[in-house]
N, C-alpha and C positions, 0 to 999 in steps of 0.2 A: 195759372197762368197758359200764358200761347204755344202751341207746338213752335220749334225751331226753327226756322229756318236753315241752318247752317246746314249745307249736307254730308260734312262729319258723324256729328249729332244726330245724324235725323238717322245717316246709314249702322252709329251704334244702336240706338235706340231696337230696332229692326234686330238687328243683331242677337242682341239681346234678350229679343220676344221668341227667336228660333231656340236661338240654345236652350231656353226653357221650356217651350213646350215641347222637344226630343229630353230632356232631364225627365218631365210630368212625364210624360211618354213609355217611360222606363222606368218610371218607382212608378207606376200602377198598376201597366204587366207583370210587372216580378210579384209586383206585394199579391196582385192574384192567382198567379202564381204558385206564390208560397204559401196560398191561403190554401187553395187546393192542395197542393202537397201535408200536407197538418193536417186539414180537417178534413178533409169529403176525399182523399183514394189512394192515398200515402205511396208515393211513386216519385219520392223525393228521390233526387234533385232534381225528376225532367219537366217534373209543371210547371218549378219556375225559370229551368231551363224554357219550354216557350213561349209562357209568358214573359220572361227576356227579351226574346225573338218578336214576337206578337208586338208590343211594346214600342221597338223600335223602329222594327216595319211603321205603325202610324205613327212615329216619332219623326220617318223621313219622312212619309207623305206628305202631314200636316203642314211640316217644312215645307216642298214643297210647292202646296199650295200658296201656302205665305208666299213665295219668292216670287208667284205666278203676280201675284195681285202688285207690285211691286212697281211704280213707276219709272218709263227706259230714263 
């Protein structure tokens, strides 16, 4: 299927991609923090908090980089 030429659907697809990237980064960061708390350091809940913060920062960074590539 060829990409849509309608700007509404093109923008909707980009927004969905950015939202998915941020959510995935939060899930991975929180999951790694949980694993660190549960199995490695027993520092509950600080590993998950740090993981979520780092995951959120990575998600925002990815969203910013994706927005820089959008055509004007």
